[in-house]
TORFIPA-511708 format. One line per 2 residues: number of its first residue (from 0); for each residue x, z, y of N, C-alpha, C, CB. Coordinates in steps of 0.1 Angstrom, whole numbers, plus 5000, padded with zeros to 4 digits. Glycine has a CB too. Layout:
N
NUM	X Z Y X Z Y X Z Y X Z Y ~ ...
! end
This chain:
180
0	5041 4712 4881 5037 4723 4873 5046 4735 4876 5038 4719 4858 ~ 5040 4747 4876 5048 4759 4878 5051 4765 4864 5040 4769 4887
2	5064 4767 4861 5067 4773 4848 5066 4762 4837 5059 4785 4845 ~ 5066 4767 4825 5065 4758 4813 5051 4759 4808 5076 4762 4803
4	5048 4750 4799 5035 4750 4793 5033 4762 4784 5033 4737 4784 ~ 5022 4769 4785 5019 4781 4778 5023 4794 4785 5026 4780 4765
6	5029 4792 4797 5033 4804 4804 5023 4808 4815 5047 4802 4811 ~ 5012 4802 4816 5002 4804 4826 4998 4819 4828 4990 4796 4824
8	4995 4826 4817 4990 4840 4817 5002 4848 4822 4986 4844 4803 ~ 5014 4846 4818 5025 4854 4822 5027 4852 4837 5038 4850 4815
10	5026 4840 4842 5028 4837 4856 5017 4844 4864 5028 4822 4859 ~ 5005 4844 4859 4993 4850 4866 4996 4865 4867 4980 4847 4859
12	5000 4872 4856 5003 4886 4856 5014 4889 4865 5006 4891 4842 ~ 5024 4881 4866 5036 4883 4875 5031 4883 4889 5047 4872 4873
14	5022 4873 4892 5016 4872 4906 5008 4884 4909 5008 4859 4907 ~ 5000 4889 4900 4991 4900 4902 5000 4913 4905 4982 4903 4890
16	5010 4915 4897 5019 4926 4899 5026 4925 4913 5030 4927 4888 ~ 5030 4913 4917 5036 4912 4930 5026 4915 4941 5042 4898 4932
18	5014 4910 4939 5003 4913 4949 5001 4928 4950 4990 4906 4944 ~ 5001 4935 4939 4999 4950 4940 5010 4956 4948 4998 4956 4926
20	5022 4952 4946 5034 4957 4953 5032 4954 4968 5047 4950 4948 ~ 5027 4942 4972 5025 4939 4986 5014 4947 4992 5022 4924 4987
22	5003 4949 4984 4992 4957 4989 4996 4971 4991 4980 4956 4980 ~ 5004 4977 4982 5010 4990 4983 5018 4992 4996 5018 4994 4971
24	5026 4981 4999 5034 4982 5011 5025 4982 5024 5043 4969 5011 ~ 5015 4973 5024 5006 4973 5036 4999 4986 5037 4997 4962 5035
26	4994 4992 5026 4986 5004 5027 4995 5016 5032 4980 5007 5014 ~ 5008 5015 5027 5017 5026 5032 5019 5024 5047 5031 5024 5024
28	5020 5012 5052 5021 5010 5066 5009 5015 5074 5023 4995 5069 ~ 4997 5014 5068 4985 5019 5075 4986 5035 5076 4972 5015 5067
30	4991 5041 5065 4993 5056 5066 5002 5059 5077 4998 5061 5052 ~ 5014 5052 5078 5023 5055 5089 5017 5052 5102 5036 5047 5087
32	5010 5041 5104 5004 5038 5117 4994 5048 5121 4998 5024 5116 ~ 4986 5053 5111 4976 5063 5114 4983 5076 5118 4967 5066 5101
34	4993 5080 5111 5001 5092 5115 5007 5090 5129 5012 5095 5105 ~ 5013 5079 5131 5020 5077 5144 5010 5077 5156 5028 5064 5144
36	4999 5071 5154 4988 5071 5165 4983 5085 5167 4977 5061 5161 ~ 4981 5092 5156 4976 5106 5158 4986 5115 5164 4973 5112 5144
38	4999 5113 5161 5009 5122 5168 5010 5119 5183 5023 5119 5161 ~ 5010 5106 5186 5010 5102 5200 4998 5107 5208 5011 5087 5202
40	4986 5106 5202 4974 5111 5208 4974 5126 5209 4962 5106 5200 ~ 4978 5133 5199 4979 5148 5199 4989 5153 5209 4982 5153 5185
42	4999 5146 5212 5009 5150 5221 5005 5147 5236 5022 5144 5218 ~ 4994 5139 5238 4990 5136 5251 4977 5141 5255 4991 5121 5253
44	4968 5142 5246 4954 5146 5248 4953 5161 5250 4944 5142 5237 ~ 4947 5165 5262 4946 5179 5265 4931 5183 5264 4952 5182 5278
46	4928 5195 5259 4915 5201 5259 4917 5215 5262 4908 5199 5245 ~ 4909 5220 5272 4910 5234 5277 4924 5238 5280 4904 5243 5266
48	4931 5229 5287 4944 5232 5292 4956 5231 5282 4944 5245 5298 ~ 4953 5227 5270 4965 5226 5261 4964 5213 5252 4965 5238 5251
50	4975 5208 5248 4975 5196 5240 4969 5199 5226 4990 5191 5238 ~ 4961 5189 5221 4954 5191 5209 4964 5192 5197 4944 5180 5206
52	4976 5188 5199 4987 5190 5189 4990 5204 5186 4999 5182 5193 ~ 4986 5213 5195 4988 5227 5192 4977 5234 5184 4988 5235 5206
54	4966 5226 5181 4955 5231 5173 4958 5230 5158 4942 5224 5177 ~ 4955 5241 5151 4958 5242 5137 4953 5230 5129 4954 5254 5131
56	4940 5227 5131 4934 5216 5122 4940 5203 5125 4919 5216 5125 ~ 4944 5200 5138 4950 5187 5141 4964 5187 5134 4952 5186 5156
58	4971 5198 5134 4984 5199 5127 4982 5197 5113 4991 5213 5130 ~ 4972 5202 5107 4970 5201 5092 4968 5186 5089 4957 5209 5088
60	4960 5179 5097 4957 5165 5094 4970 5157 5096 4946 5159 5104 ~ 4978 5159 5106 4990 5152 5107 5000 5155 5096 4997 5156 5121
62	5001 5168 5092 5009 5172 5081 5005 5164 5068 5009 5187 5078 ~ 4992 5163 5065 4987 5156 5053 4991 5141 5054 4972 5158 5052
64	4989 5135 5066 4993 5121 5068 5008 5119 5065 4989 5116 5082 ~ 5016 5129 5070 5030 5128 5067 5033 5129 5052 5038 5139 5075
66	5028 5138 5046 5030 5140 5031 5025 5128 5024 5023 5153 5026 ~ 5013 5123 5027 5008 5111 5020 5017 5099 5023 4994 5108 5025
68	5022 5097 5035 5031 5086 5038 5044 5087 5029 5034 5086 5053 ~ 5049 5099 5029 5062 5100 5021 5059 5097 5006 5067 5115 5023
70	5048 5102 5001 5045 5100 4987 5043 5085 4984 5033 5108 4982 ~ 5035 5078 4992 5032 5064 4990 5045 5056 4992 5021 5059 5000
72	5053 5060 5002 5065 5052 5005 5075 5053 4993 5072 5058 5017 ~ 5076 5065 4987 5085 5067 4975 5080 5059 4963 5086 5082 4972
74	5067 5059 4961 5062 5051 4950 5064 5036 4952 5046 5053 4948 ~ 5063 5031 4964 5065 5017 4968 5080 5014 4966 5061 5015 4982
76	5089 5023 4971 5103 5021 4969 5107 5021 4954 5111 5032 4976 ~ 5102 5029 4946 5105 5030 4932 5101 5016 4926 5098 5041 4925
78	5089 5011 4929 5085 4999 4924 5095 4987 4927 5071 4995 4929 ~ 5099 4987 4940 5108 4977 4944 5121 4978 4937 5111 4978 4959
80	5126 4990 4935 5139 4992 4928 5137 4987 4913 5142 5008 4928 ~ 5126 4991 4906 5124 4986 4893 5124 4970 4893 5111 4991 4887
82	5117 4964 4902 5117 4950 4903 5131 4944 4905 5108 4945 4914 ~ 5139 4950 4914 5152 4945 4917 5162 4947 4905 5158 4953 4929
84	5159 4957 4896 5167 4959 4884 5163 4950 4873 5166 4973 4880 ~ 5152 4943 4874 5146 4935 4864 5140 4943 4853 5157 4927 4858
86	5135 4955 4856 5129 4964 4847 5113 4962 4848 5133 4978 4849 ~ 5106 4966 4837 5091 4965 4838 5086 4974 4850 5085 4970 4825
88	5078 4968 4858 5073 4975 4870 5058 4974 4872 5079 4969 4882 ~ 5051 4970 4862 5036 4969 4863 5030 4982 4865 5030 4962 4851
90	5034 4992 4857 5028 5006 4858 5031 5011 4872 5034 5015 4847 ~ 5044 5010 4877 5047 5015 4890 5040 5008 4901 5063 5014 4892
92	5038 4995 4900 5031 4987 4910 5016 4992 4911 5032 4972 4908 ~ 5010 4994 4899 4997 4998 4898 4995 5012 4905 4992 4999 4884
94	5004 5021 4901 5003 5035 4907 5006 5035 4922 5014 5044 4900 ~ 5016 5027 4926 5018 5026 4941 5006 5020 4948 5031 5017 4943
96	5000 5010 4943 4989 5003 4950 4977 5013 4950 4985 4991 4942 ~ 4974 5019 4939 4963 5029 4938 4965 5040 4948 4962 5034 4923
98	4976 5047 4947 4978 5059 4956 4979 5055 4970 4990 5066 4951 ~ 4986 5044 4974 4987 5041 4988 4974 5037 4994 4997 5029 4989
100	4966 5030 4986 4953 5026 4992 4943 5038 4994 4946 5015 4983 ~ 4943 5047 4984 4935 5059 4985 4940 5067 4997 4936 5067 4972
102	4953 5069 4998 4958 5077 5009 4957 5071 5022 4973 5081 5006 ~ 4957 5057 5023 4956 5050 5036 4942 5052 5041 4959 5035 5034
104	4932 5052 5032 4918 5054 5036 4916 5068 5042 4908 5052 5024 ~ 4922 5078 5035 4922 5092 5040 4929 5093 5053 4928 5101 5029
106	4941 5087 5054 4948 5089 5067 4941 5082 5079 4962 5082 5065 ~ 4935 5071 5077 4928 5064 5087 4916 5072 5091 4924 5050 5083
108	4909 5078 5082 4897 5086 5085 4901 5099 5093 4890 5090 5072 ~ 4912 5105 5089 4917 5117 5096 4922 5113 5110 4929 5124 5088
110	4928 5101 5111 4932 5097 5125 4920 5095 5134 4940 5083 5124 ~ 4909 5090 5129 4897 5089 5137 4893 5103 5141 4886 5082 5129
112	4893 5113 5132 4889 5126 5135 4898 5132 5146 4889 5135 5122 ~ 4911 5130 5145 4921 5135 5155 4917 5129 5169 4935 5131 5151
114	4914 5116 5169 4910 5110 5181 4896 5113 5186 4912 5095 5180 ~ 4888 5119 5178 4874 5122 5182 4866 5109 5185 4874 5132 5194
116	4858 5110 5195 4850 5098 5199 4859 5087 5203 4840 5102 5211 ~ 4871 5089 5208 4880 5079 5212 4884 5070 5200 4892 5084 5220
118	4883 5076 5188 4887 5069 5176 4879 5056 5174 4886 5078 5164 ~ 4867 5055 5180 4858 5044 5178 4858 5034 5190 4844 5049 5176
120	4868 5036 5199 4868 5027 5211 4879 5017 5208 4871 5035 5224 ~ 4879 5006 5216 4889 4996 5215 4902 5001 5222 4885 4983 5222
122	4902 5012 5228 4914 5017 5235 4925 5022 5225 4910 5028 5245 ~ 4920 5026 5213 4929 5031 5202 4927 5023 5190 4926 5046 5200
124	4938 5021 5182 4937 5012 5170 4931 5019 5157 4950 5007 5167 ~ 4928 5032 5157 4926 5038 5144 4913 5034 5137 4925 5053 5147
126	4903 5030 5144 4891 5025 5137 4894 5012 5130 4880 5023 5147 ~ 4903 5004 5135 4907 4991 5129 4915 4994 5116 4916 4983 5139
128	4923 5005 5116 4931 5009 5104 4921 5012 5093 4940 5021 5107 ~ 4910 5019 5096 4901 5022 5085 4894 5009 5080 4890 5032 5091
130	4891 5000 5088 4885 4987 5083 4895 4980 5075 4881 4979 5095 ~ 4908 4979 5079 4918 4972 5072 4921 4978 5058 4931 4972 5080
132	4921 4992 5057 4925 4998 5045 4913 4997 5035 4928 5012 5047 ~ 4901 4996 5039 4889 4994 5030 4891 4981 5023 4876 4995 5038
134	4895 4971 5030 4897 4958 5023 4908 4959 5013 4900 4947 5034 ~ 4919 4965 5016 4931 4966 5007 4927 4974 4994 4942 4973 5014
136	4917 4982 4994 4913 4990 4983 4909 4981 4971 4902 5000 4986 ~ 4902 4970 4975 4897 4961 4965 4906 4949 4961 4884 4955 4969
138	4916 4946 4969 4926 4936 4965 4934 4940 4953 4935 4933 4977 ~ 4937 4931 4944 4945 4933 4932 4940 4944 4923 4959 4935 4937
140	4927 4946 4922 4921 4956 4914 4917 4968 4921 4931 4960 4903 ~ 4905 4973 4919 4899 4984 4926 4906 4997 4921 4884 4985 4924
142	4904 5008 4928 4910 5021 4924 4905 5025 4911 4907 5031 4935 ~ 4893 5021 4907 4888 5025 4894 4896 5018 4883 4873 5021 4893
144	4899 5005 4885 4907 4998 4875 4921 5004 4874 4908 4983 4879 ~ 4927 5008 4885 4940 5014 4885 4940 5028 4879 4946 5014 4899
146	4929 5035 4881 4928 5048 4875 4927 5047 4859 4915 5055 4880 ~ 4920 5037 4855 4919 5035 4840 4932 5030 4834 4908 5025 4837
148	4939 5021 4842 4952 5016 4837 4962 5027 4836 4957 5005 4846 ~ 4962 5036 4846 4972 5047 4845 4969 5057 4834 4972 5055 4859
150	4956 5059 4831 4952 5068 4820 4956 5061 4807 4936 5070 4821 ~ 4954 5048 4806 4957 5042 4793 4972 5042 4791 4953 5027 4794
152	4980 5041 4801 4995 5042 4799 4998 5056 4796 5002 5038 4812 ~ 4992 5066 4802 4995 5080 4799 4991 5084 4785 4988 5089 4809
154	4980 5079 4781 4975 5082 4767 4982 5074 4756 4960 5080 4767 ~ 4990 5064 4760 4997 5056 4751 4988 5045 4745 5002 5064 4739
156	4977 5042 4752 4967 5032 4747 4972 5018 4752 4953 5035 4752 ~ 4981 5018 4762 4986 5006 4768 5001 5007 4769 4979 5003 4782
158	5008 4997 4765 5022 4996 4766 5026 4987 4778 5029 4992 4753 ~ 5036 4991 4785 5041 4983 4796 5050 4972 4791 5048 4992 4807
160	5047 4960 4795 5055 4949 4792 5061 4943 4804 5047 4938 4784 ~ 5073 4937 4803 5079 4931 4814 5071 4918 4818 5094 4927 4811
162	5067 4917 4830 5059 4906 4835 5068 4896 4841 5048 4911 4844 ~ 5081 4897 4839 5090 4887 4846 5088 4873 4841 5104 4892 4843
164	5089 4864 4850 5088 4850 4847 5101 4844 4854 5075 4843 4851 ~ 5108 4837 4846 5120 4830 4852 5116 4816 4856 5132 4830 4842
166	5116 4815 4869 5112 4802 4875 5125 4794 4879 5103 4803 4888 ~ 5125 4781 4878 5137 4774 4882 5140 4776 4897 5135 4759 4879
168	5153 4777 4900 5156 4779 4914 5150 4769 4923 5171 4780 4916 ~ 5147 4773 4935 5141 4764 4945 5152 4754 4950 5135 4772 4957
170	5148 4741 4951 5157 4732 4956 5150 4724 4967 5163 4722 4945 ~ 5155 4723 4979 5148 4715 4989 5148 4701 4985 5156 4717 5003
172	5139 4693 4990 5137 4679 4987 5150 4671 4988 5126 4673 4995 ~ 5157 4674 4999 5170 4666 5001 5180 4669 4991 5175 4669 5016
174	5180 4682 4985 5190 4685 4975 5186 4678 4961 5190 4700 4973 ~ 5173 4674 4960 5169 4668 4948 5171 4652 4948 5154 4671 4945
176	5176 4648 4960 5178 4634 4962 5166 4626 4966 5183 4628 4949 ~ 5155 4633 4970 5143 4626 4975 5141 4629 4990 5130 4631 4967
178	5134 4620 4996 5131 4622 5010 5117 4621 5013 5139 4612 5019 ~ 5112 4626 5024 5098 4624 5027 5095 4612 5036 5093 4637 5035
! end
């Protein structure tokens, strides 16, 4: 049995919050990967004798990916800090997951635009980033659910509670005196 009798809901909520934190981390990575792939492509692809990284609209897309990465990364780091301090982090995890997944979808789409028709080939990974981030949007609650949760917290309709569950420390089988 995991935890004590009657703690099932707390454990489930703790797991959900950790899942949101993990999804936020992965989505933040998709933003960074989309940005990095776009920067590399923009610095090598030439059109009409110049690198496409010199074009204003390509610069704008890369700048937006950079800003979105920094914002998602900071939200994710804040959530981790709250967790490490033993403070309530459900609201932060929800916000980090919501914003990182929304921004990862945007970044992957812009990366495909930077790559043009090459964005849909197997030679470049950006189309895969878009597929991956679409799946992350629905894990651990859709963006619609997180939008409502954030509004409820802001309006005072929902109070954040610590979802911490104290589990007994892990002991390997040999430390418990049993063998396989």
